[in-house]
N, C-alpha and C positions, 0 to 999 in steps of 0.2 A: 574460362579464364585460367592461365597457368597458375600454379601455386605462388602466391605473393611472397616476396623477399622482404618487403618493408611493410609492417603493419603499425598503424596508429589506431589507438583506442582513445575516444573522447568520452569522459565520464569516469568517476571513480566510486563505484558501488559494488554490490554484490555481484552484478553481472560482468563487471570488469575484471574483478579478481578471478572469477570463474573462467572468463575468456583466456586470460593470461595462462592459467593452469592447463586448460584444455588443449591450447595451442601448443605448449611445450610437451604435453604427454602425447599429443598427436604427431610429434616429430617435426614441428615447425623449427627450423635452425636459424632463421632470419632474425632481423631486428623486430622488437616490439617497444613502441613508445606509449605510455599511458599518461594522458593529460588529464588533470583534475582541477576544477575551479576552486575546491576547498583546499585548505593546507593539509588535511588529514589523509592518510592512507586509506584505501576502500574499507568502509565499515559497515556494520549491521545497523539498519534503522529500526526494526521492530523493538528492541529493548529500550529505545529512547523514551517512549511514552509509558513503559512498564518499569522493569527493574532500575534502569539507570536513573530515570526521574525519581524512583523510590530511595535511590541511594544504595542499592543493594548490587550493583554492578559497576566494577571498575572500568575506566575508560579503556585501558589497554585490551580488555576482554571484548571490546566492541570491534576491534579490527579483524577483518575476515582472515588475513594472513600477516605475520610479522614483517617487518622490513627486510629481514634476511632472506624471505621467500623470494622476494623480487630481486634482490642482489643476486642470490644463488641461481635464479632462472635468467638472469641477464635482461631484466625488464628496466628500461629506462623511465624513470618517474619525473614527471613535469607538473608538480603539485603546487596550488596556489596561483595557477596560471589558466586563463580563459581561452578557449578556442573561438576566434572571432569570424573567420570566414573560410568557406571551402571554395577552391578553384578546381571544378571538377574536370575542366579540359587539361590542365597541367598536373592534376592530381596531387595537390598541395593543400595544406591547413596552415592558415596564418594564426598565430596566437598573439595574446595581449602584450608579450614582452617583445614583439617584432619578429620573433623566430618563424621561419617558414618550414614546415615539415613536409617533405615528399612521402607519398604512400603508394603502395601497390593495392592495398586493401585497407579501408577505413571503417571502423566500427563506431557507430554513434549510439552509445550506451548513456545518454545524457539524462535519464531519469525524469522526475518531475519537480515542480517547485509548489510551494503553498498557495493557495487561493487567498489573496489578502481580503481582509475586512474592507467593505466599501460604505463607510458611513462617517459622519463628523467625529473626530477624536480618535480615529483608528491608529494615529501615530503618537499618541500620548505615551509617556513612560508608564510602565505597567501593563502594556498589551504585548502578549507573547504568542509566539507560534511554536508548533511542534514538528519540526522536520528533520533538523540536523544537530550534530554535537553542539554547535554554538548557541543554537536556539535553547537547548536545555541547560547549558551552562549558564546562559543569561537568565533562565527562569528560576533556577535552583535558590538563589539568596532570597527571593520573595516568597518562598514555599515555607510557611512557619505556621505552627499551631495556633489556632484561634483567628487566622486572617480569613477574608471573605473573598472567594473566587467565583468569577462568573466563567463557565466554559461555553463557548459558542460552537456548536456542531454535535449532532447526535449520530455520528458515524463511529467506526471503531476507535479512530484517534481520539475523538472527544470523549468517549466513554471510558477508554483506558486512562485518559488523563484525569477524568473525574474521579475514577476509582482510586488513583494513586493520591490524589489531593485529599480525599476523604480519609484515607488510611493514615495520612499524616497529620490529620486532625484540623483540616480547614473546613469551613462551611462552604458548600457548593451549590450554586444554582446553574442549571444546565439549560441552554436556550437552543431550540432546533425550529427550523422553519416549516418543516413538514408536519403533517397530523400525527406521525408516528416516528420512532427511533429506527435507526438502520435502514432508511427508506430506500436506498440504493443497492443495498449489499446483503440483505437477509429477508427471510419470510416475515410476514405480519406475525406469525405464531412465535417465532424466535425473537422478534422485537418485543413482543409483549412480556416474554420471559425476562429479558435485560431491563425493560422498564421497571417491572416489579423488583427485580434484583437491587436496582439503583435506589428506588424509593424505600426500600427496605433498609439500605445502608444510610439513608439520611439525605440523598440529594434531592434537591427541589427542583423538578423537571417541568419546564414550561415548553409545551409543543404549540405548533401553529403561531409562533412568535417570531418578530423580526426586531432588530436593533435600530432605533432611530438615531441614537447618538451614545458615544462614550463621553463622559464628561468629567472635569477636574481641572484644578489650577496646576497645570503643567504635567500632572500625573493622573492616573486613574482614582476617581472617587466614587462614581456611580454610573450605572449603565441605564438609559432610558429606553424602554422596550414598548412594542405595540402588539397586542394580541388580536388574533382573529376569532370570529365567532363560530358557532357551531356549523355555519355553511362556508367556512373558511374565508370570509370576508373580513377585510380590515375594519376593526372597530375604532371608535373615537376614544376608547379608554387607554390611557397611557399609564405606565408605571415606571417608577424609579427604583432601581436595585442598588444598594450600597455596595461597593467592590473595592478591594485593595489591589486586585489583579484581574485581567482578562486573559484567558487561555483560548485561542481560536484554532479549530480543527474543522475547517468547511470545505475539505477537499483539496485536490491538487490540479494542476495543470501540466501537460507534457512539455518538456523543453525541446521544442522542435524548431525553434528559430533558424538554427544553422541549416536545417533541411529545407525550410521555406525560402531562405534567402539564396540558396543554391539551386532552386527550381526542383527539388524533389517533391513528389506527391505527398500530402498529408491529409489526413482526417482528423479524428480525435488522437493524434500521434502520427509518427512517421510511418507511412504505408510500406509494408514489406510482403514478400511472399511467404510460403510455408517453410522456407529455408532461411527466413530472416534477412533476405536480399532486397534492396529497394530496386527501383527501375533502372538505376545505374549498377552494373554488375560489380563494380569495384567498392560499393558502399553498402553496409549492412546496419541493422539496427535491431536492438533486443532489449527486453525488460520494460520498465514502466512506459517507456517513450514509444514502444512499438505497437502500431495498429495492425494486426495480423489476422489471417484466416484461419478458422478453426472449423473442422470438419462436422461438429455437432453444434457449436454455438454460433456460427457465422463469424463475421469480422468483429473482432474485440480488441480492447487494450486492458490488460491485467496489471493490477498493482499488487503484486505479490513476490515473495522471495522465491518461492518454487518456480514461478514464470520466469524470473530473472535468471535463475541458474540453468533451468532446462534450456531457455532460449540461447544463453550464452554458449552452452555445449552444442547446439545446433549451429549457431553462428561459426564456431571454431571448425565444425566438420565441414560446412559449406566452404569456408575458406580453403580447406585442405582437399576439396572435391569429394567428400564422403558423406554429405548430409542426406539424412532422411527427412521427410516433412514433419515438422513439429505439430503434434496433435495430443499433447498431454492433458489428461483431466486436471483442471485447476483445483486447487485445495488452499485453504486459509486457516488462520487460528488467531485467537485473541485471549489474553488473559485479564480478567476483571474481578477483583477481590479473590475469592477462593473457587472461582468458576473458570475453567478453561473450555473455551468454545473451539472445535474443530469442524470444519465444513469441507465437503467435496462436491464437485459440480457447480452449477450455476443456479441462483435462485429466481431468475427472471423468467416470466412466461408460464409459471406453473398454474394448473387448474384444479389441483387437489393437495391438500396438506393433511398428513396423519401424524398425530402426536404419539410418541411412545414414552410412557413413564420410566424414569430411571430407578435404580435400585437404592438410591441415597438421596438426602436432601439437595436441593439445587442441582438436580441432575435430570436428564431426559434428552430426547432426540426428535427432531422434525423431519419428516420425510416427504419430499416434494415430488410430485408426478405432474407430467406434461404430456398430454395425449396418450395416457396409459403407461408411460414409460417413466422409470425413476430418473428424475433429473439432478437431484440434489440430496444431500442429507446434512443436517446441522445438528451436531451432537454437544451437549453441555454435560462436563464431567462424565462422559460416557465414551471411553476410546473404543470400546468393543463395537458399538453401533457405528462410530465413525469408520473404523477399519473394515467392517463389513460391508457398509454402504459404499464405500470408495471402491472396494473390490468389485462390487456388482455393477457400479456405473462404468468402470473401466472394461469390464467384460461384455457391457451391452445388455446385461439381464436385468430383470425387474421383479422384485418380490411382491408376494401377494399383499396388497395393501391391508386387508382386514387381519392378516396374521402379524404383520408389522406392528400394528397399533395395539396388539394384545401382549402386554408385558410379560404374562404368564407363558407365553410360548417363546422358547429360545430362538435367537436368530438363526442359529445352526439348523433349526428344524423348519424354517420358513421355505415354502415352495417358491422357487423363482422359475421365470420362463423368458 
């Protein structure tokens, strides 16, 4: 495909801002139009459930780039407008205001949306989600010392929200469907670490629990739950938890309807190749919405800033005819209370876990091996372990597990193979 003159970007997140920057730095002199359903400039999402909800992060600091960046780069912003349909034959995108945008290359950076609660009372006033600026702005007035919060979901978002609510003086009950926290995104050992941390901070954690209903006269007053027994079978015992607000963080769904409606292949996201190109050579996808091949971890969809930024760079290079296959090592982070989690690699499919004690309270690292190879490192308040493990994973080397588990042996002295 010849270098595109007209580029349209649908979606306004981390990946979109990075794609704009990479295209201009790569020498693209044609038009770039960025379409975003929200009224905001592309902004960071990770601080929303942490510093922004805590009140320690001003809104202006959320924006990835100031408005002047887009003006200086000649980027046309179409914010507060939804992309409704793609005509692949005509190479056009129809917007909700009736505009039809022609394109030579189209980037679908549509991200993901919250998975909604599916129970009676889910639409009551006082039920909140944690995904966008408007969500947090709507939640803020309800966050007051002494109030009773029920957090639904024991993944990173739910745990981060629970930590902030506790720090702001609310009583917090956390409900999670699985027998352990972080059931999709971390090892059993790291999940135990964070369960202990939250219980130590006063969070009432209920595992193996489902919501039967959220109840109240027009707004949230209580949450009826159902616990499962030791064999994970639903029991007849129901309980009502008093609540002033409910915060749901039960995962996200990829925003792939534009691709589906236009006949592009999708799995758990929009299917792309290693250069972020769909089966249509003029259409690309990157970030949270992209279902992409990875040389080590197979076909995956990643929800992380690192993935969004790196794939956006790959996408820009592909549009300009210079792309190398995307194969970056995934990495993630989370802030909860005074603990920073940093992880590299993927925690799925490991067959051996080695714990390494940290050198201060609330610290340590978990090293995960699969088939004898280091697959992931999860470090809590231990940046040295994280950086060392990430370097080993990227190099394809594996440290001796016995030495890794001995905190008396410096990591720089551990033998790798």
